[in-house]
Every structure is written in C-alpha cells, then in structure tokens.
C-alpha positions in Angstrom: 4.7 27.0 3.8 5.7 24.4 1.4 4.1 22.5 -1.5 3.5 18.6 -0.9 1.7 16.3 -3.0 1.0 12.8 -2.7 2.2 10.0 -4.9 -1.0 10.2 -7.3 0.2 13.9 -7.8 -3.5 15.2 -7.7 -2.6 18.8 -6.6 -0.1 20.2 -4.5 -0.9 22.0 -1.4 0.6 24.5 1.2 2.0 22.7 4.8 4.5 23.7 7.4 7.3 20.6 7.4 8.4 19.9 10.9 11.2 17.3 11.0 11.3 14.9 13.6 14.8 13.6 14.7 15.1 12.8 18.1 12.8 9.9 19.7 13.6 11.1 23.1 12.1 14.6 22.4 9.3 13.9 20.1 6.8 16.1 22.4 8.6 19.2 22.0 9.7 19.2 18.3 5.7 18.6 17.3 4.9 21.6 19.0 3.4 24.0 16.6 2.0 26.5 19.1 4.6 29.1 17.1 3.4 28.4 13.8 -0.5 29.1 14.8 -1.5 26.0 12.9 -3.8 23.6 14.8 -3.5 20.4 13.7 -0.6 18.2 12.7 0.1 14.7 10.9 3.0 12.4 10.5 4.9 11.9 6.6 7.0 9.9 5.8 8.1 9.4 2.3 4.8 10.6 0.7 4.2 7.0 -1.0 0.3 7.0 -0.2 -1.6 7.8 -3.2 -4.8 10.3 -2.1 -5.0 12.5 0.6 -4.3 10.3 3.5 -0.6 11.5 4.0 -1.7 15.2 3.5 -2.8 17.7 6.0 -3.7 21.2 3.6 -2.7 24.4 5.4 -1.4 22.3 8.7 1.8 20.6 9.9 3.8 17.8 8.6 5.4 16.0 11.0 8.3 14.5 8.7 10.1 11.3 10.2 12.4 10.4 7.6 15.0 11.3 10.2 14.1 9.1 12.8 15.8 6.2 10.6 17.7 4.4 13.6 18.1 0.6 14.4 18.0 0.1 18.0 17.9 -3.5 18.7 18.1 -6.9 16.6 18.0 -10.5 17.9 19.5 -12.5 15.1 18.6 -15.5 17.0 14.8 -14.8 17.2 14.6 -12.5 14.7 12.9 -9.6 16.8 13.5 -6.1 15.6 13.3 -3.0 17.3 13.6 0.2 15.9 12.5 3.9 14.6 9.4 4.2 12.7 10.9 6.7 10.1 13.1 3.6 8.4 12.8 2.8 4.9 11.5 -1.2 4.3 14.9 -1.0 1.9 17.1 -0.3 4.3 16.0 -2.8 7.0 15.8 -5.3 4.3 19.3 -4.7 2.9 20.1 -5.3 6.8 18.3 -8.3 7.6 18.3 -10.6 4.4 22.2 -11.3 4.5 21.3 -12.4 7.9 18.8 -14.8 6.6 15.7 -12.5 7.7 13.0 -11.1 5.8 10.0 -8.9 7.1 6.9 -11.0 6.9 5.1 -8.8 4.7 6.0 -6.1 2.0 3.7 -4.1 -0.1 4.9 -3.4 -3.8 7.2 -0.3 -2.8 10.1 -0.8 -0.4 10.3 2.9 -0.6 8.2 3.3 2.6 8.7 4.0 6.1 7.7 1.3 8.7 5.4 3.7 10.5 3.8 4.3 7.2 3.6 0.5 6.5 1.7 0.2 10.1 -0.3 3.1 9.9 -1.7 1.7 6.5 -1.8 -1.9 7.7 -0.1 -2.9 4.2 -0.6 -6.2 2.4 1.4 -8.0 0.2 1.5 -11.2 -2.0 1.6 -13.6 0.3 -1.8 -13.0 2.9 -3.3 -16.4 3.0 -0.1 -17.4 4.5 1.1 -14.1 6.6 -2.2 -11.6 6.7 -1.0 -8.2 6.9 1.9 -6.2 8.2 0.2 -5.5 11.4 -0.1 -9.6 12.3 3.5 -9.0 12.8 3.9 -5.7 15.0 4.6 -6.9 18.6 5.3 -3.3 20.0 4.6 0.0 19.4 5.6 3.3 21.0 3.2 6.1 20.5 3.6 9.6 21.1 0.3 11.9 21.3 -0.3 15.8 20.9 -0.9 16.1 24.5 2.6 15.1 25.1 1.7 11.5 26.5 3.6 8.2 25.6 2.6 5.0 25.1 3.8 1.2 24.6 1.0 -0.4 22.8 0.9 -4.4 22.7 -1.4 -6.4 21.0 -4.6 -6.7 23.0 -4.8 -3.2 23.5 -7.5 -1.4 22.4 -5.4 1.7 20.6 -2.8 -0.8 19.8 -5.7 -1.9 17.5 -6.6 1.5 16.5 -3.2 2.2 15.6 -2.8 -1.0 13.2 -4.4 0.8 9.8 -5.4 3.6 11.8 -4.4 5.9 9.3 -1.9 8.1 11.3 -5.0 9.6 13.1 -4.4 7.7 16.7 -0.7 9.7 17.6 2.6 9.2 16.2 4.2 6.1 15.7 8.0 6.6 16.8 9.4 3.0 17.4 7.9 -0.3 16.5 9.0 -3.8 17.3 8.6 -6.2 14.7 9.0 -10.4 14.7 10.7 -10.9 11.3 10.8 -13.9 8.9 13.5 -16.4 8.7 14.0 -16.9 5.0 16.5 -19.6 3.2 18.1 -16.8 1.1 17.4 -14.1 -0.7 15.8 -15.8 -4.2 12.4 -16.8 -5.1 11.6 -19.8 -7.7 8.8 -18.0 -9.5 6.3 -19.6 -11.7 4.7 -17.9 -14.8 0.7 -19.0 -15.9 -1.3 -17.3 -18.1 -5.2 -17.7 -18.0 -7.7 -16.4 -20.4 -10.7 -15.7 -17.8 -11.7 -14.8 -14.4 -12.8 -18.6 -13.7 -9.4 -19.5 -14.9 -7.9 -17.1 -12.5 -9.8 -18.4 -9.3 -8.9 -21.9 -10.2 -5.1 -21.1 -10.4 -4.8 -19.1 -7.1 -6.9 -21.6 -5.3 -4.8 -24.2 -6.2 -1.5 -22.4 -5.3 -2.7 -21.5 -2.2 -1.9 -24.7 -0.4 2.0 -25.1 -1.4 3.0 -21.5 -2.5 3.4 -18.5 -0.2 3.1 -15.7 -3.1 0.6 -15.5 -5.1 -0.5 -12.1 -7.7 -1.6 -11.7 -10.9 -0.9 -8.8 -13.4 -4.9 -8.7 -15.3 -5.2 -7.3 -18.7 -8.0 -4.6 -17.7 -8.4 -3.3 -21.4 -8.9 -6.8 -23.0 -12.2 -7.1 -21.0 -12.5 -10.7 -21.2 -10.3 -11.1 -17.8 -7.1 -12.6 -19.3 -4.0 -12.3 -17.6 -0.6 -13.4 -16.4 -0.8 -15.7 -13.0 2.7 -15.9 -10.5 3.2 -18.0 -7.6 6.5 -18.0 -5.9 8.5 -19.6 -3.0 11.4 -18.7 -1.3 14.5 -20.6 -2.5 17.8 -21.5 -1.0 19.1 -20.9 -4.7 23.4 -20.5 -4.3 23.5 -17.6 -6.2 25.5 -14.3 -5.8 23.4 -11.3 -5.4 23.3 -9.3 -8.6 24.8 -6.3 -8.3 23.0 -3.2 -7.5 20.1 -2.8 -10.1 20.1 0.0 -12.7 17.6 2.7 -11.9 15.8 4.8 -14.2 14.0 8.7 -13.3 11.1 9.8 -15.4 12.6 12.5 -15.8 9.8 15.3 -16.5 6.2 15.6 -16.2 4.9 15.5 -19.7 2.9 18.0 -21.1 -0.2 15.2 -21.2 -0.6 11.5 -19.6 1.7 9.0 -21.4 -1.0 6.4 -20.5 -4.0 7.1 -23.0 -6.3 5.3 -25.2 -3.5 5.2 -27.9 -0.7 3.3 -25.5 -2.8 1.1 -23.1 -4.3 -1.6 -25.8 -0.5 -2.1 -27.4 1.6 -2.2 -24.1 -0.8 -4.3 -22.3 -1.3 -6.7 -25.4 2.6 -6.6 -25.9 2.7 -7.4 -22.1 0.6 -10.4 -22.3 2.3 -12.0 -25.5 5.9 -11.4 -23.9 5.2 -13.1 -20.4 2.6 -15.8 -21.6 5.3 -18.2 -22.3 7.5 -17.4 -19.3 7.3 -20.6 -17.2 9.7 -20.9 -14.0 12.7 -18.7 -13.0 14.9 -17.6 -9.9 14.1 -14.0 -9.1 15.9 -11.7 -6.6 13.5 -10.7 -3.8 13.5 -7.3 -4.9 12.8 -7.6 -8.5 10.0 -10.0 -7.8 8.4 -7.9 -4.8 8.6 -4.2 -5.7 9.6 -4.4 -9.8 8.7 -0.5 -10.2 11.2 0.8 -7.5 13.9 0.5 -10.6 11.8 3.0 -12.2 12.2 6.1 -9.9 9.4 8.7 -10.3 7.0 6.8 -12.7 3.8 8.5 -11.3 5.4 11.5 -13.3 4.0 9.4 -16.6 0.4 10.5 -15.5 1.2 14.1 -16.9 0.4 17.3 -14.9 -3.0 16.3 -13.7 -2.0 13.2 -12.2 -4.0 10.0 -11.4 -6.0 7.9 -9.2 -5.5 4.6 -7.7 -8.4 2.5 -7.1 -8.1 -0.5 -4.9 -11.1 -2.6 -3.7 -11.6 -6.1 -1.9 -14.9 -8.0 -2.8 -16.1 -10.7 -0.7 -15.2 -14.1 -2.3 -18.8 -15.0 -2.6 -19.2 -11.6 -5.1 -15.9 -11.6 -6.2 -15.9 -13.6 -9.9 -19.3 -11.2 -10.4 -17.7 -8.3 -8.8 -14.5 -8.0 -10.8 -16.1 -9.0 -14.0 -18.5 -5.8 -13.8 -15.5 -3.7 -13.2 -13.5 -4.8 -16.2 -16.8 -4.2 -18.4 -17.1 -0.8 -17.0 -13.7 0.2 -17.7 -13.4 -1.4 -21.2 -16.8 0.4 -21.8 -15.4 3.7 -20.5 -11.9 3.3 -22.9 -10.0 3.8 -19.6 -7.8 1.6 -18.2 -4.2 0.8 -16.8 -0.9 -0.6 -17.1 -0.7 -1.8 -13.6 -3.9 -3.9 -12.8 -3.1 -6.1 -10.2 -5.4 -9.1 -8.8 -5.1 -11.4 -5.8 -6.7 -13.0 -3.3 -6.9 -12.4 0.8 -6.8 -15.2 2.7 -9.4 -16.0 5.2 -8.1 -14.3 8.2 -9.4 -11.2 10.5 -7.3 -8.3 10.3 -5.6 -6.6 13.4 -6.6 -3.2 13.1 -9.8 -1.3 13.2 -9.5 -0.3 9.9 -7.4 -2.4 8.5 -8.2 -2.9 4.5 -7.4 -6.3 3.6 -10.5 -8.8 4.5 -11.2 -12.5 3.3 -11.8 -11.9 -0.8 -10.3 -10.8 -4.1 -9.2 -7.4 -4.4 -8.3 -5.4 -7.4 -6.3 -2.5 -7.9 -5.8 0.0 -11.1 -4.5 3.6 -12.3 -6.7 5.9 -14.0 -5.1 9.3 -15.4 -7.0 12.1 -14.0 -9.2 13.5 -16.9 -11.5 15.4 -14.6 -15.0 14.5 -14.6 -15.2 11.6 -16.7 -13.1 9.8 -14.6 -14.9 11.0 -11.5 -17.9 9.2 -13.7 -16.3 5.8 -14.0 -14.7 5.8 -10.5 -18.4 6.2 -9.5 -19.5 3.7 -11.2 -17.2 1.3 -9.5 -17.9 2.6 -6.1 -21.7 1.1 -6.9 -20.4 -2.5 -7.7 -18.3 -2.3 -4.8 -21.2 -1.1 -2.5 -23.6 -3.9 -4.1 -21.1 -6.3 -3.4 -20.6 -5.0 0.3 -16.8 -4.6 -0.2 -14.8 -1.6 0.6 -11.4 0.9 -0.8 -8.5 0.8 0.5 -8.0 4.2 2.2 -4.0 4.1 1.2 -4.7 4.5 -2.2 -8.0 6.7 -2.1 -8.0 10.3 -2.8 -11.9 10.7 -3.7 -14.6 7.7 -2.3 -18.0 9.0 -0.7 -18.2 9.2 3.0 -21.1 6.7 3.2 -18.9 4.1 1.1 -16.1 4.3 3.9 -18.7 4.2 6.6 -20.2 0.9 5.2 -17.3 -0.5 4.3 -15.5 0.1 7.7 -18.0 -1.4 10.6 -15.3 -0.7 13.8 -15.6 3.2 12.6 -17.2 3.9 15.4 -15.2 2.3 18.0 -12.1 4.0 16.1 -13.4 7.3 17.0 -12.9 7.1 20.2 -9.2 6.4 20.1 -8.4 9.6 17.7 -5.7 12.1 18.9 -7.8 15.4 18.8 -4.6 17.3 17.5 -3.8 14.9 14.4 -5.9 15.6 11.4 -5.6 15.1 7.5 -7.3 15.6 4.3 -9.3 12.1 4.2 -10.2 12.1 7.9 -11.6 15.7 7.5 -13.5 14.5 4.3 -14.4 10.9 5.8 -14.5 11.6 9.5 -15.2 15.2 10.3 -12.9 17.3 11.8 
C-alpha cells in the first residue's frame, strides 16, 4: 500500500498503485484480482483538490506512463494521443507549429484524461465552451475487459465527458486543436470597485475578447478586483527562456494563509495591478501563472485546504456572489487565489459537466476544521437557493442533496457507470 493525497492535502490514504503503460494491453494491466481489492480508479497527476481522484483502500491505475503521441495532422489540427499525456507536453509540441489546445484550465500539469473526466474549462468559455466540446473520439477500457470507441452522439460519450472517471479508463483520445497566430497574447488589465462594474466589464468584453477572467479581493467584502481580458496576438517576439520555477520546500507547521497575511497580501496585489493596462504575455504565463511555484499547496500547512468553486445562474449571480463575499468577510477567512468569471450561454456536452451559463467563483480556504466546515455550509445555502452547483473536481465535502439538485442528469449518468470503478467521491455522493 502507498499513501496518496490529492492536491488539497486533506489527508494521506492507503492505495495499491498499479501503473498502466501499454495501451494495447490495458485489460490485463487493470486486473487486480491478485490484490484482493475489488475496485479501481484511474489516477493521473492528482491535481484534483478533493476526493474525486482518490480510492482509499482500493486500487489506483496510474496513467502517466500512457504518454505517447499517436498521430498529428498539422493541416487539420487533429491530434490523437494517449490520455496520460500532460497538457504542458501537448502544448509545447503543438504551439511552435501554430496550434493550441482550445481550452485549458489554470494548471497545465494535468493529464488529458483528467481534463476529459472533469470536463475542465478555461478563461474562454463564452467562445470555446469546455474541454469536452473539442473531443472527437475517446477510447474507453472497462473493467469487464471490453474496449469501446466513443464519439459525439453516443450516450456513453456524454457520460464520460465530465464523468469523474467512473465510466471506465480513458486510454486514448482525439482532439480538434485551435489554430493560433503565435504563442503571445495581448492582455488588458482593468481595476473595478464593485460587482456591478465587474459584470459590465465582462459583458462588454465577450464580443471582442476570447479570454476574460477576474481576480477578486474576497477580504474587502465590497467586490473590488482586477479584470483581465486577452486575445491571441501575432507579436513577433522570441519565446522566453524556460521560466524559472520555485518550489515550496516544506510544509510549514501552520498555514501561511491566515488573518495576518490575507488582508495585506490582497491590498498589495490590488495596488500593484490596478495601474497596469496593456501588455504582451507568453501563453504559459497568462494561462498557468501558478505552475511556476511548484508544490504551492504546501503553504496551507499540515491540515491542507479546501477549494470551493460554484456556478450560479446569471439571474442570481450578482446577488449570490455578493452574499458569499459578505459571509467570507464576516467569518474572517479568505483566499489569495479568488477567481471570478462568467460562463457563456452554451450547454455542456457531459451529463455531469460543471460549466453552465452564469458566473463562477473559486476560492481556497485553509482547513480549520469545524470553523471552515461551518463557513462552507453557509456558502452551500447560497448556492442551493440560487439553484447553482459545485464543481466536483474541486470538492471534498459537498452534501449529497446539493450534488443531486445541481446535476439533474445524474440518474441518466448512473446507468453508464462501470461497476468495477469506485472513488471516495462516488461512494460519498452516489453510493457504492
């Protein structure tokens, strides 16, 4: 048994880890009868924050050795590859050739299979939707030994996109890439002092800007923040040398994110950013700034942290986000990494996909036990009243009733589950 934790570092749990390395021999590699353990789960880089990627007491099939490119058509932008490839490695191969993944999350240190299983979204949902919108084909291995090729229109395809790894093990996929002018983006930065201004900026930017996102000061309570919008550019600049990375070298005895540090950090960040206007940024720096700080999750101390991400329908968005900020400010907690952005008016491909039209807020909270759980429960009430939902890829504790209310296609999805696959989340929210 090996101790494994997710990115939130909320606990270390015993797993038997079995590597998958040959896409042509997945079924025998997945067999775990000899271990005496009943259920398995695909595991990539463990960048999910909560328990969606954990299977305590069971098997994890590590997919990171399934990392081969199979076929790339530089004319059409169709890419076929194994699902254990990192987003980073795909980007570094295709960007110099004038292509890019159409949708990327905040980290590129995740696998393609994980991006499909969580149907990740980026800063351009109003233009490109989520990751699953660009998946052409999936090869899925089930624990009964069967192998399926899934395409758009198949019910199991819709169950697998955003299906939390519960329909089988994704071993290969084919993606439609996006043609780009180059690796640089023109980025404009604007400060705002309240949520009304944020929504005005977001609405105005969607027609002409592909990428929009906002940092929000969740400590101030008034909804001030920094709005960023960006488009790809044909700027003829040399790619920067590989950026220097720093590593959080140890887990401090207490969280470095606390009442003493939050307010001055957020004030400083706002002051530094509010006077910036237009700049060119290399794609890795714009999309994945935190990837330059390795093991940054250690800063939250030995008890780890929760990330809370919700989406609220647009009609309830402004009132709901304001109510959440007030609750957070009143509790004296908050986050360095508070992100606010809008989702476009387009349905998701997956039955359990998170993104839906509205506004999404994501924050980190140091795990302070009962105090933190009480705060998160109060945020749940706001999400429930607004008819919103929480993001399973980030979750470690949402109530089952909130999950069922937020995902109306759950019963349809359950008929496509692989009975040999289980996770801590699936047992918590769907039963065994």
